[in-house]
mmCIF file of the C-alpha atoms, coordinates in Angstrom:
data_MODEL
# 
_entry.id   MODEL 
# 
loop_
_atom_site.group_PDB 
_atom_site.id 
_atom_site.type_symbol 
_atom_site.label_atom_id 
_atom_site.label_alt_id 
_atom_site.label_comp_id 
_atom_site.label_asym_id 
_atom_site.label_entity_id 
_atom_site.label_seq_id 
_atom_site.pdbx_PDB_ins_code 
_atom_site.Cartn_x 
_atom_site.Cartn_y 
_atom_site.Cartn_z 
_atom_site.occupancy 
_atom_site.B_iso_or_equiv 
_atom_site.pdbx_formal_charge 
_atom_site.auth_seq_id 
_atom_site.auth_comp_id 
_atom_site.auth_asym_id 
_atom_site.auth_atom_id 
_atom_site.pdbx_PDB_model_num 
ATOM 1   C CA . MET A 1 1   ? 0.589   1.106   -17.395 1.00 0.00 ? 1   MET A CA 1 
ATOM 2   C CA . MET A 1 2   ? -0.532  2.176   -13.952 1.00 0.00 ? 2   MET A CA 1 
ATOM 3   C CA . ARG A 1 3   ? 0.698   5.491   -12.613 1.00 0.00 ? 3   ARG A CA 1 
ATOM 4   C CA . ILE A 1 4   ? 0.947   6.301   -8.908  1.00 0.00 ? 4   ILE A CA 1 
ATOM 5   C CA . ASP A 1 5   ? 1.646   9.885   -7.813  1.00 0.00 ? 5   ASP A CA 1 
ATOM 6   C CA . ILE A 1 6   ? 2.651   10.330  -4.174  1.00 0.00 ? 6   ILE A CA 1 
ATOM 7   C CA . LEU A 1 7   ? 2.479   13.772  -2.539  1.00 0.00 ? 7   LEU A CA 1 
ATOM 8   C CA . SER A 1 8   ? 4.799   14.216  0.429   1.00 0.00 ? 8   SER A CA 1 
ATOM 9   C CA . CYS A 1 9   ? 6.498   16.940  2.409   1.00 0.00 ? 9   CYS A CA 1 
ATOM 10  C CA . VAL A 1 10  ? 9.441   14.561  3.038   1.00 0.00 ? 10  VAL A CA 1 
ATOM 11  C CA . PRO A 1 11  ? 9.813   12.851  -0.367  1.00 0.00 ? 11  PRO A CA 1 
ATOM 12  C CA . SER A 1 12  ? 13.324  11.529  0.305   1.00 0.00 ? 12  SER A CA 1 
ATOM 13  C CA . LEU A 1 13  ? 11.798  9.057   2.753   1.00 0.00 ? 13  LEU A CA 1 
ATOM 14  C CA . LEU A 1 14  ? 10.345  7.201   -0.239  1.00 0.00 ? 14  LEU A CA 1 
ATOM 15  C CA . ASP A 1 15  ? 13.320  7.229   -2.609  1.00 0.00 ? 15  ASP A CA 1 
ATOM 16  C CA . SER A 1 16  ? 14.939  4.005   -1.433  1.00 0.00 ? 16  SER A CA 1 
ATOM 17  C CA . PHE A 1 17  ? 11.702  2.070   -1.083  1.00 0.00 ? 17  PHE A CA 1 
ATOM 18  C CA . PHE A 1 18  ? 10.908  2.181   -4.793  1.00 0.00 ? 18  PHE A CA 1 
ATOM 19  C CA . ALA A 1 19  ? 14.513  1.767   -5.971  1.00 0.00 ? 19  ALA A CA 1 
ATOM 20  C CA . HIS A 1 20  ? 14.993  -1.918  -5.200  1.00 0.00 ? 20  HIS A CA 1 
ATOM 21  C CA . SER A 1 21  ? 13.702  -5.435  -5.751  1.00 0.00 ? 21  SER A CA 1 
ATOM 22  C CA . ILE A 1 22  ? 10.235  -6.094  -7.209  1.00 0.00 ? 22  ILE A CA 1 
ATOM 23  C CA . LEU A 1 23  ? 9.142   -2.450  -7.183  1.00 0.00 ? 23  LEU A CA 1 
ATOM 24  C CA . LYS A 1 24  ? 12.221  -1.370  -9.138  1.00 0.00 ? 24  LYS A CA 1 
ATOM 25  C CA . ARG A 1 25  ? 11.767  -4.141  -11.707 1.00 0.00 ? 25  ARG A CA 1 
ATOM 26  C CA . ALA A 1 26  ? 8.065   -3.317  -12.072 1.00 0.00 ? 26  ALA A CA 1 
ATOM 27  C CA . GLN A 1 27  ? 8.961   0.236   -13.050 1.00 0.00 ? 27  GLN A CA 1 
ATOM 28  C CA . GLN A 1 28  ? 11.779  -0.810  -15.370 1.00 0.00 ? 28  GLN A CA 1 
ATOM 29  C CA . ALA A 1 29  ? 9.399   -3.171  -17.159 1.00 0.00 ? 29  ALA A CA 1 
ATOM 30  C CA . ASN A 1 30  ? 6.847   -0.347  -17.567 1.00 0.00 ? 30  ASN A CA 1 
ATOM 31  C CA . HIS A 1 31  ? 4.179   -2.089  -15.521 1.00 0.00 ? 31  HIS A CA 1 
ATOM 32  C CA . VAL A 1 32  ? 3.895   0.954   -13.262 1.00 0.00 ? 32  VAL A CA 1 
ATOM 33  C CA . GLU A 1 33  ? 5.217   4.497   -13.000 1.00 0.00 ? 33  GLU A CA 1 
ATOM 34  C CA . VAL A 1 34  ? 5.722   5.900   -9.514  1.00 0.00 ? 34  VAL A CA 1 
ATOM 35  C CA . VAL A 1 35  ? 6.255   9.668   -9.271  1.00 0.00 ? 35  VAL A CA 1 
ATOM 36  C CA . ILE A 1 36  ? 6.958   11.344  -5.941  1.00 0.00 ? 36  ILE A CA 1 
ATOM 37  C CA . HIS A 1 37  ? 6.134   15.037  -5.548  1.00 0.00 ? 37  HIS A CA 1 
ATOM 38  C CA . ASP A 1 38  ? 7.491   17.454  -2.958  1.00 0.00 ? 38  ASP A CA 1 
ATOM 39  C CA . ILE A 1 39  ? 4.584   19.504  -1.612  1.00 0.00 ? 39  ILE A CA 1 
ATOM 40  C CA . ARG A 1 40  ? 7.050   22.253  -0.723  1.00 0.00 ? 40  ARG A CA 1 
ATOM 41  C CA . ASP A 1 41  ? 7.550   22.891  -4.447  1.00 0.00 ? 41  ASP A CA 1 
ATOM 42  C CA . TYR A 1 42  ? 3.986   24.224  -4.441  1.00 0.00 ? 42  TYR A CA 1 
ATOM 43  C CA . SER A 1 43  ? 4.370   26.528  -1.451  1.00 0.00 ? 43  SER A CA 1 
ATOM 44  C CA . VAL A 1 44  ? 2.895   29.995  -1.850  1.00 0.00 ? 44  VAL A CA 1 
ATOM 45  C CA . ASN A 1 45  ? 5.838   31.809  -0.211  1.00 0.00 ? 45  ASN A CA 1 
ATOM 46  C CA . LYS A 1 46  ? 9.587   32.072  -0.704  1.00 0.00 ? 46  LYS A CA 1 
ATOM 47  C CA . HIS A 1 47  ? 10.354  30.172  2.496   1.00 0.00 ? 47  HIS A CA 1 
ATOM 48  C CA . ARG A 1 48  ? 8.589   27.071  1.103   1.00 0.00 ? 48  ARG A CA 1 
ATOM 49  C CA . THR A 1 49  ? 6.522   26.689  4.247   1.00 0.00 ? 49  THR A CA 1 
ATOM 50  C CA . ILE A 1 50  ? 3.556   24.339  3.991   1.00 0.00 ? 50  ILE A CA 1 
ATOM 51  C CA . ASP A 1 51  ? 2.297   24.193  7.571   1.00 0.00 ? 51  ASP A CA 1 
ATOM 52  C CA . ASP A 1 52  ? 0.811   26.575  10.109  1.00 0.00 ? 52  ASP A CA 1 
ATOM 53  C CA . TYR A 1 53  ? -0.830  26.620  13.529  1.00 0.00 ? 53  TYR A CA 1 
ATOM 54  C CA . ALA A 1 54  ? -4.336  25.223  13.859  1.00 0.00 ? 54  ALA A CA 1 
ATOM 55  C CA . PHE A 1 55  ? -7.263  27.591  14.185  1.00 0.00 ? 55  PHE A CA 1 
ATOM 56  C CA . GLY A 1 56  ? -8.673  27.255  17.665  1.00 0.00 ? 56  GLY A CA 1 
ATOM 57  C CA . GLY A 1 57  ? -5.312  26.464  19.217  1.00 0.00 ? 57  GLY A CA 1 
ATOM 58  C CA . GLY A 1 58  ? -3.878  23.185  20.361  1.00 0.00 ? 58  GLY A CA 1 
ATOM 59  C CA . ALA A 1 59  ? -0.572  21.385  19.976  1.00 0.00 ? 59  ALA A CA 1 
ATOM 60  C CA . GLY A 1 60  ? 0.923   20.547  16.604  1.00 0.00 ? 60  GLY A CA 1 
ATOM 61  C CA . MET A 1 61  ? 1.006   22.049  13.140  1.00 0.00 ? 61  MET A CA 1 
ATOM 62  C CA . VAL A 1 62  ? -1.363  21.509  10.226  1.00 0.00 ? 62  VAL A CA 1 
ATOM 63  C CA . LEU A 1 63  ? -0.513  21.076  6.532   1.00 0.00 ? 63  LEU A CA 1 
ATOM 64  C CA . GLN A 1 64  ? -2.055  24.028  4.720   1.00 0.00 ? 64  GLN A CA 1 
ATOM 65  C CA . ILE A 1 65  ? -4.570  23.636  1.930   1.00 0.00 ? 65  ILE A CA 1 
ATOM 66  C CA . GLU A 1 66  ? -3.007  26.017  -0.609  1.00 0.00 ? 66  GLU A CA 1 
ATOM 67  C CA . PRO A 1 67  ? 0.195   24.114  -1.531  1.00 0.00 ? 67  PRO A CA 1 
ATOM 68  C CA . ILE A 1 68  ? -1.633  20.778  -1.552  1.00 0.00 ? 68  ILE A CA 1 
ATOM 69  C CA . ALA A 1 69  ? -4.423  22.168  -3.730  1.00 0.00 ? 69  ALA A CA 1 
ATOM 70  C CA . ARG A 1 70  ? -1.893  23.630  -6.174  1.00 0.00 ? 70  ARG A CA 1 
ATOM 71  C CA . CYS A 1 71  ? -0.100  20.288  -6.442  1.00 0.00 ? 71  CYS A CA 1 
ATOM 72  C CA . ILE A 1 72  ? -3.275  18.263  -6.914  1.00 0.00 ? 72  ILE A CA 1 
ATOM 73  C CA . ARG A 1 73  ? -4.680  20.659  -9.517  1.00 0.00 ? 73  ARG A CA 1 
ATOM 74  C CA . ALA A 1 74  ? -1.416  20.675  -11.460 1.00 0.00 ? 74  ALA A CA 1 
ATOM 75  C CA . LEU A 1 75  ? -1.521  16.879  -11.670 1.00 0.00 ? 75  LEU A CA 1 
ATOM 76  C CA . GLN A 1 76  ? -5.226  16.808  -12.514 1.00 0.00 ? 76  GLN A CA 1 
ATOM 77  C CA . ALA A 1 77  ? -4.532  19.135  -15.423 1.00 0.00 ? 77  ALA A CA 1 
ATOM 78  C CA . GLU A 1 78  ? -2.331  16.398  -16.913 1.00 0.00 ? 78  GLU A CA 1 
ATOM 79  C CA . ARG A 1 79  ? -4.549  13.336  -16.357 1.00 0.00 ? 79  ARG A CA 1 
ATOM 80  C CA . GLU A 1 80  ? -7.664  12.007  -14.675 1.00 0.00 ? 80  GLU A CA 1 
ATOM 81  C CA . TYR A 1 81  ? -7.291  10.076  -11.433 1.00 0.00 ? 81  TYR A CA 1 
ATOM 82  C CA . ASP A 1 82  ? -9.382  7.073   -10.452 1.00 0.00 ? 82  ASP A CA 1 
ATOM 83  C CA . GLU A 1 83  ? -8.784  7.801   -6.770  1.00 0.00 ? 83  GLU A CA 1 
ATOM 84  C CA . ILE A 1 84  ? -7.127  10.524  -4.697  1.00 0.00 ? 84  ILE A CA 1 
ATOM 85  C CA . ILE A 1 85  ? -6.177  8.692   -1.525  1.00 0.00 ? 85  ILE A CA 1 
ATOM 86  C CA . TYR A 1 86  ? -5.333  10.241  1.811   1.00 0.00 ? 86  TYR A CA 1 
ATOM 87  C CA . LEU A 1 87  ? -3.364  8.007   4.182   1.00 0.00 ? 87  LEU A CA 1 
ATOM 88  C CA . THR A 1 88  ? -4.747  8.640   7.658   1.00 0.00 ? 88  THR A CA 1 
ATOM 89  C CA . PRO A 1 89  ? -5.289  6.668   10.899  1.00 0.00 ? 89  PRO A CA 1 
ATOM 90  C CA . ASP A 1 90  ? -9.027  7.407   10.786  1.00 0.00 ? 90  ASP A CA 1 
ATOM 91  C CA . GLY A 1 91  ? -9.478  6.103   7.242   1.00 0.00 ? 91  GLY A CA 1 
ATOM 92  C CA . GLU A 1 92  ? -11.003 2.822   6.097   1.00 0.00 ? 92  GLU A CA 1 
ATOM 93  C CA . GLN A 1 93  ? -8.936  -0.146  7.236   1.00 0.00 ? 93  GLN A CA 1 
ATOM 94  C CA . MET A 1 94  ? -6.717  -1.478  4.462   1.00 0.00 ? 94  MET A CA 1 
ATOM 95  C CA . ARG A 1 95  ? -7.777  -5.007  3.505   1.00 0.00 ? 95  ARG A CA 1 
ATOM 96  C CA . GLN A 1 96  ? -6.819  -7.331  0.664   1.00 0.00 ? 96  GLN A CA 1 
ATOM 97  C CA . PRO A 1 97  ? -10.141 -6.946  -1.236  1.00 0.00 ? 97  PRO A CA 1 
ATOM 98  C CA . MET A 1 98  ? -9.600  -3.173  -1.232  1.00 0.00 ? 98  MET A CA 1 
ATOM 99  C CA . VAL A 1 99  ? -6.066  -3.630  -2.580  1.00 0.00 ? 99  VAL A CA 1 
ATOM 100 C CA . ASN A 1 100 ? -7.342  -6.012  -5.251  1.00 0.00 ? 100 ASN A CA 1 
ATOM 101 C CA . GLN A 1 101 ? -9.769  -3.364  -6.491  1.00 0.00 ? 101 GLN A CA 1 
ATOM 102 C CA . LEU A 1 102 ? -7.164  -0.593  -6.488  1.00 0.00 ? 102 LEU A CA 1 
ATOM 103 C CA . SER A 1 103 ? -4.775  -2.768  -8.520  1.00 0.00 ? 103 SER A CA 1 
ATOM 104 C CA . LEU A 1 104 ? -7.272  -2.604  -11.388 1.00 0.00 ? 104 LEU A CA 1 
ATOM 105 C CA . LYS A 1 105 ? -7.140  1.199   -11.589 1.00 0.00 ? 105 LYS A CA 1 
ATOM 106 C CA . GLY A 1 106 ? -5.118  3.270   -14.023 1.00 0.00 ? 106 GLY A CA 1 
ATOM 107 C CA . ASN A 1 107 ? -4.066  6.427   -12.170 1.00 0.00 ? 107 ASN A CA 1 
ATOM 108 C CA . LEU A 1 108 ? -3.847  6.774   -8.409  1.00 0.00 ? 108 LEU A CA 1 
ATOM 109 C CA . MET A 1 109 ? -2.784  9.737   -6.290  1.00 0.00 ? 109 MET A CA 1 
ATOM 110 C CA . MET A 1 110 ? -1.692  9.298   -2.674  1.00 0.00 ? 110 MET A CA 1 
ATOM 111 C CA . LEU A 1 111 ? -1.401  12.141  -0.188  1.00 0.00 ? 111 LEU A CA 1 
ATOM 112 C CA . CYS A 1 112 ? 0.844   11.637  2.836   1.00 0.00 ? 112 CYS A CA 1 
ATOM 113 C CA . GLY A 1 113 ? -0.235  13.367  6.006   1.00 0.00 ? 113 GLY A CA 1 
ATOM 114 C CA . HIS A 1 114 ? 2.229   14.891  8.448   1.00 0.00 ? 114 HIS A CA 1 
ATOM 115 C CA . TYR A 1 115 ? 2.225   16.736  11.764  1.00 0.00 ? 115 TYR A CA 1 
ATOM 116 C CA . LYS A 1 116 ? -1.403  16.904  12.972  1.00 0.00 ? 116 LYS A CA 1 
ATOM 117 C CA . GLY A 1 117 ? -2.699  16.117  9.492   1.00 0.00 ? 117 GLY A CA 1 
ATOM 118 C CA . VAL A 1 118 ? -3.997  18.168  6.590   1.00 0.00 ? 118 VAL A CA 1 
ATOM 119 C CA . ASP A 1 119 ? -6.490  21.020  6.558   1.00 0.00 ? 119 ASP A CA 1 
ATOM 120 C CA . GLN A 1 120 ? -9.920  19.368  6.559   1.00 0.00 ? 120 GLN A CA 1 
ATOM 121 C CA . ARG A 1 121 ? -10.847 21.242  3.380   1.00 0.00 ? 121 ARG A CA 1 
ATOM 122 C CA . VAL A 1 122 ? -8.299  19.146  1.457   1.00 0.00 ? 122 VAL A CA 1 
ATOM 123 C CA . ARG A 1 123 ? -10.240 16.065  2.472   1.00 0.00 ? 123 ARG A CA 1 
ATOM 124 C CA . ASP A 1 124 ? -13.577 17.675  1.687   1.00 0.00 ? 124 ASP A CA 1 
ATOM 125 C CA . LEU A 1 125 ? -12.654 19.074  -1.725  1.00 0.00 ? 125 LEU A CA 1 
ATOM 126 C CA . PHE A 1 126 ? -10.143 16.655  -3.239  1.00 0.00 ? 126 PHE A CA 1 
ATOM 127 C CA . VAL A 1 127 ? -9.805  13.319  -1.470  1.00 0.00 ? 127 VAL A CA 1 
ATOM 128 C CA . THR A 1 128 ? -11.965 10.477  -2.798  1.00 0.00 ? 128 THR A CA 1 
ATOM 129 C CA . LYS A 1 129 ? -10.766 7.688   -0.520  1.00 0.00 ? 129 LYS A CA 1 
ATOM 130 C CA . GLU A 1 130 ? -9.196  7.637   2.953   1.00 0.00 ? 130 GLU A CA 1 
ATOM 131 C CA . ILE A 1 131 ? -7.165  4.598   4.002   1.00 0.00 ? 131 ILE A CA 1 
ATOM 132 C CA . SER A 1 132 ? -5.530  3.470   7.245   1.00 0.00 ? 132 SER A CA 1 
ATOM 133 C CA . ILE A 1 133 ? -2.959  0.673   7.377   1.00 0.00 ? 133 ILE A CA 1 
ATOM 134 C CA . GLY A 1 134 ? -3.651  -0.002  11.057  1.00 0.00 ? 134 GLY A CA 1 
ATOM 135 C CA . ASP A 1 135 ? -4.815  1.293   14.392  1.00 0.00 ? 135 ASP A CA 1 
ATOM 136 C CA . TYR A 1 136 ? -1.668  3.176   15.310  1.00 0.00 ? 136 TYR A CA 1 
ATOM 137 C CA . VAL A 1 137 ? -0.070  6.539   14.521  1.00 0.00 ? 137 VAL A CA 1 
ATOM 138 C CA . LEU A 1 138 ? 3.102   7.077   12.490  1.00 0.00 ? 138 LEU A CA 1 
ATOM 139 C CA . SER A 1 139 ? 5.227   10.204  12.138  1.00 0.00 ? 139 SER A CA 1 
ATOM 140 C CA . GLY A 1 140 ? 3.895   10.683  8.621   1.00 0.00 ? 140 GLY A CA 1 
ATOM 141 C CA . GLY A 1 141 ? 1.982   9.008   5.834   1.00 0.00 ? 141 GLY A CA 1 
ATOM 142 C CA . GLU A 1 142 ? 5.035   8.063   3.766   1.00 0.00 ? 142 GLU A CA 1 
ATOM 143 C CA . LEU A 1 143 ? 5.364   4.570   5.220   1.00 0.00 ? 143 LEU A CA 1 
ATOM 144 C CA . ALA A 1 144 ? 1.640   4.007   4.811   1.00 0.00 ? 144 ALA A CA 1 
ATOM 145 C CA . ALA A 1 145 ? 1.784   5.129   1.172   1.00 0.00 ? 145 ALA A CA 1 
ATOM 146 C CA . ALA A 1 146 ? 4.736   2.803   0.561   1.00 0.00 ? 146 ALA A CA 1 
ATOM 147 C CA . VAL A 1 147 ? 2.869   -0.129  2.122   1.00 0.00 ? 147 VAL A CA 1 
ATOM 148 C CA . LEU A 1 148 ? -0.245  0.537   0.053   1.00 0.00 ? 148 LEU A CA 1 
ATOM 149 C CA . ALA A 1 149 ? 1.720   1.028   -3.174  1.00 0.00 ? 149 ALA A CA 1 
ATOM 150 C CA . ASP A 1 150 ? 3.684   -2.179  -2.612  1.00 0.00 ? 150 ASP A CA 1 
ATOM 151 C CA . ALA A 1 151 ? 0.508   -4.186  -1.997  1.00 0.00 ? 151 ALA A CA 1 
ATOM 152 C CA . ILE A 1 152 ? -1.051  -2.780  -5.185  1.00 0.00 ? 152 ILE A CA 1 
ATOM 153 C CA . ILE A 1 153 ? 1.935   -3.034  -7.516  1.00 0.00 ? 153 ILE A CA 1 
ATOM 154 C CA . ARG A 1 154 ? 2.678   -6.700  -6.796  1.00 0.00 ? 154 ARG A CA 1 
ATOM 155 C CA . LEU A 1 155 ? -0.821  -7.569  -8.053  1.00 0.00 ? 155 LEU A CA 1 
ATOM 156 C CA . ILE A 1 156 ? -0.331  -5.965  -11.474 1.00 0.00 ? 156 ILE A CA 1 
ATOM 157 C CA . PRO A 1 157 ? -0.073  -8.701  -14.134 1.00 0.00 ? 157 PRO A CA 1 
ATOM 158 C CA . GLY A 1 158 ? 3.527   -9.350  -15.101 1.00 0.00 ? 158 GLY A CA 1 
ATOM 159 C CA . VAL A 1 159 ? 5.091   -7.853  -11.964 1.00 0.00 ? 159 VAL A CA 1 
ATOM 160 C CA . LEU A 1 160 ? 5.646   -11.186 -10.211 1.00 0.00 ? 160 LEU A CA 1 
ATOM 161 C CA . ASN A 1 161 ? 7.484   -13.945 -12.052 1.00 0.00 ? 161 ASN A CA 1 
ATOM 162 C CA . ASP A 1 162 ? 4.726   -16.417 -11.143 1.00 0.00 ? 162 ASP A CA 1 
ATOM 163 C CA . GLU A 1 163 ? 1.431   -14.598 -11.527 1.00 0.00 ? 163 GLU A CA 1 
ATOM 164 C CA . THR A 1 164 ? -0.374  -17.242 -9.465  1.00 0.00 ? 164 THR A CA 1 
ATOM 165 C CA . SER A 1 165 ? 1.826   -16.372 -6.498  1.00 0.00 ? 165 SER A CA 1 
ATOM 166 C CA . ALA A 1 166 ? -0.182  -13.293 -5.539  1.00 0.00 ? 166 ALA A CA 1 
ATOM 167 C CA . LEU A 1 167 ? -3.420  -15.258 -5.765  1.00 0.00 ? 167 LEU A CA 1 
ATOM 168 C CA . THR A 1 168 ? -2.229  -17.709 -3.095  1.00 0.00 ? 168 THR A CA 1 
ATOM 169 C CA . ASP A 1 169 ? -1.075  -15.081 -0.602  1.00 0.00 ? 169 ASP A CA 1 
ATOM 170 C CA . SER A 1 170 ? -2.573  -14.638 2.830   1.00 0.00 ? 170 SER A CA 1 
ATOM 171 C CA . PHE A 1 171 ? -5.976  -12.892 2.916   1.00 0.00 ? 171 PHE A CA 1 
ATOM 172 C CA . GLN A 1 172 ? -6.932  -13.929 -0.608  1.00 0.00 ? 172 GLN A CA 1 
ATOM 173 C CA . ASP A 1 173 ? -10.237 -15.798 -0.113  1.00 0.00 ? 173 ASP A CA 1 
ATOM 174 C CA . ASN A 1 174 ? -10.127 -14.715 3.558   1.00 0.00 ? 174 ASN A CA 1 
ATOM 175 C CA . LEU A 1 175 ? -7.595  -17.403 4.464   1.00 0.00 ? 175 LEU A CA 1 
ATOM 176 C CA . LEU A 1 176 ? -4.046  -17.197 5.762   1.00 0.00 ? 176 LEU A CA 1 
ATOM 177 C CA . ALA A 1 177 ? -1.383  -18.838 3.633   1.00 0.00 ? 177 ALA A CA 1 
ATOM 178 C CA . PRO A 1 178 ? -0.367  -22.419 4.492   1.00 0.00 ? 178 PRO A CA 1 
ATOM 179 C CA . PRO A 1 179 ? 3.106   -23.399 5.774   1.00 0.00 ? 179 PRO A CA 1 
ATOM 180 C CA . VAL A 1 180 ? 5.820   -23.500 3.101   1.00 0.00 ? 180 VAL A CA 1 
ATOM 181 C CA . TYR A 1 181 ? 9.031   -25.554 2.996   1.00 0.00 ? 181 TYR A CA 1 
ATOM 182 C CA . SER A 1 182 ? 12.239  -25.723 0.965   1.00 0.00 ? 182 SER A CA 1 
ATOM 183 C CA . ARG A 1 183 ? 15.488  -27.709 0.926   1.00 0.00 ? 183 ARG A CA 1 
ATOM 184 C CA . PRO A 1 184 ? 16.786  -29.595 2.807   1.00 0.00 ? 184 PRO A CA 1 
ATOM 185 C CA . ALA A 1 185 ? 13.965  -32.081 3.244   1.00 0.00 ? 185 ALA A CA 1 
ATOM 186 C CA . ASP A 1 186 ? 15.381  -33.095 6.632   1.00 0.00 ? 186 ASP A CA 1 
ATOM 187 C CA . PHE A 1 187 ? 16.922  -30.472 8.927   1.00 0.00 ? 187 PHE A CA 1 
ATOM 188 C CA . GLU A 1 188 ? 18.226  -31.973 12.169  1.00 0.00 ? 188 GLU A CA 1 
ATOM 189 C CA . GLY A 1 189 ? 15.372  -34.435 12.238  1.00 0.00 ? 189 GLY A CA 1 
ATOM 190 C CA . HIS A 1 190 ? 12.687  -31.901 11.341  1.00 0.00 ? 190 HIS A CA 1 
ATOM 191 C CA . LYS A 1 191 ? 11.242  -33.214 8.104   1.00 0.00 ? 191 LYS A CA 1 
ATOM 192 C CA . VAL A 1 192 ? 9.114   -31.697 5.355   1.00 0.00 ? 192 VAL A CA 1 
ATOM 193 C CA . PRO A 1 193 ? 5.607   -33.231 5.284   1.00 0.00 ? 193 PRO A CA 1 
ATOM 194 C CA . GLU A 1 194 ? 5.692   -36.238 2.980   1.00 0.00 ? 194 GLU A CA 1 
ATOM 195 C CA . ILE A 1 195 ? 2.630   -35.103 1.037   1.00 0.00 ? 195 ILE A CA 1 
ATOM 196 C CA . LEU A 1 196 ? 4.599   -32.140 -0.353  1.00 0.00 ? 196 LEU A CA 1 
ATOM 197 C CA . MET A 1 197 ? 7.151   -34.492 -1.909  1.00 0.00 ? 197 MET A CA 1 
ATOM 198 C CA . SER A 1 198 ? 4.576   -36.927 -3.279  1.00 0.00 ? 198 SER A CA 1 
ATOM 199 C CA . GLY A 1 199 ? 4.102   -35.191 -6.621  1.00 0.00 ? 199 GLY A CA 1 
ATOM 200 C CA . HIS A 1 200 ? 0.326   -35.634 -6.323  1.00 0.00 ? 200 HIS A CA 1 
ATOM 201 C CA . GLU A 1 201 ? -0.899  -32.122 -7.137  1.00 0.00 ? 201 GLU A CA 1 
ATOM 202 C CA . ALA A 1 202 ? -4.532  -32.626 -6.149  1.00 0.00 ? 202 ALA A CA 1 
ATOM 203 C CA . LYS A 1 203 ? -3.631  -34.043 -2.741  1.00 0.00 ? 203 LYS A CA 1 
ATOM 204 C CA . ILE A 1 204 ? -1.045  -31.309 -2.196  1.00 0.00 ? 204 ILE A CA 1 
ATOM 205 C CA . GLU A 1 205 ? -3.619  -28.615 -2.932  1.00 0.00 ? 205 GLU A CA 1 
ATOM 206 C CA . GLU A 1 206 ? -6.075  -30.312 -0.590  1.00 0.00 ? 206 GLU A CA 1 
ATOM 207 C CA . TRP A 1 207 ? -3.413  -30.389 2.154   1.00 0.00 ? 207 TRP A CA 1 
ATOM 208 C CA . ARG A 1 208 ? -2.586  -26.723 1.602   1.00 0.00 ? 208 ARG A CA 1 
ATOM 209 C CA . TYR A 1 209 ? -6.236  -25.732 1.835   1.00 0.00 ? 209 TYR A CA 1 
ATOM 210 C CA . GLU A 1 210 ? -6.658  -27.717 5.061   1.00 0.00 ? 210 GLU A CA 1 
ATOM 211 C CA . GLN A 1 211 ? -3.552  -26.101 6.526   1.00 0.00 ? 211 GLN A CA 1 
ATOM 212 C CA . SER A 1 212 ? -4.746  -22.626 5.495   1.00 0.00 ? 212 SER A CA 1 
ATOM 213 C CA . LEU A 1 213 ? -8.111  -23.249 7.119   1.00 0.00 ? 213 LEU A CA 1 
ATOM 214 C CA . LYS A 1 214 ? -6.494  -24.602 10.284  1.00 0.00 ? 214 LYS A CA 1 
ATOM 215 C CA . ARG A 1 215 ? -4.075  -21.675 10.556  1.00 0.00 ? 215 ARG A CA 1 
ATOM 216 C CA . THR A 1 216 ? -6.858  -19.156 9.981   1.00 0.00 ? 216 THR A CA 1 
ATOM 217 C CA . LYS A 1 217 ? -9.073  -20.744 12.652  1.00 0.00 ? 217 LYS A CA 1 
ATOM 218 C CA . GLU A 1 218 ? -6.190  -20.645 15.126  1.00 0.00 ? 218 GLU A CA 1 
ATOM 219 C CA . ARG A 1 219 ? -4.775  -17.188 14.383  1.00 0.00 ? 219 ARG A CA 1 
ATOM 220 C CA . ARG A 1 220 ? -7.468  -15.107 12.684  1.00 0.00 ? 220 ARG A CA 1 
ATOM 221 C CA . PRO A 1 221 ? -10.886 -16.646 13.275  1.00 0.00 ? 221 PRO A CA 1 
ATOM 222 C CA . ASP A 1 222 ? -12.443 -13.247 12.534  1.00 0.00 ? 222 ASP A CA 1 
ATOM 223 C CA . LEU A 1 223 ? -11.625 -13.769 8.833   1.00 0.00 ? 223 LEU A CA 1 
ATOM 224 C CA . LEU A 1 224 ? -14.030 -16.705 8.699   1.00 0.00 ? 224 LEU A CA 1 
ATOM 225 C CA . GLN A 1 225 ? -17.010 -14.815 10.107  1.00 0.00 ? 225 GLN A CA 1 
# 
């Protein structure tokens, strides 16, 4: 069973995300264990503060190293981690091949940034991988951690009802997914392509591949380079 520990200074932001749908069922079926930790529980003072002004001045606060280090070390004393991931805009861009690799790991730790980020020494001493979910800035790393965890968990064998579903998603094999249709076959004159109702599996797969290739060329030609 995979275990994902998420370190946050606003842990309640993540409660609902993991309490519904596929992610809830994955945990109930013991495919994954997601544990969210409040960094404030590891504060070194009675006021539970975890941030301070940046040396050198400038706007914004910085998450201090001491509470984060105490939290990470407490978890490391219980188990070994394959990766300690810091979610940050200047990290490596999240891509499907990266997610595929992470889904094969056993224990992952994710650190959510906040304010102006974390003390650089956290990144130097503890973090093994830095990931960005896009070229934009969020209020904190909680949403990024949720996105990454979702992408990983759905790939774990047994999580999806049809295990081949994840293998035909967009970005697998560097192609976007083809168009999909459901009932009714005719909606106000807009009909489902006849090939999809032919029952000829080989021809259907050929059509889907051609549509994936066409869509990728039109929308994301960079994936084919």
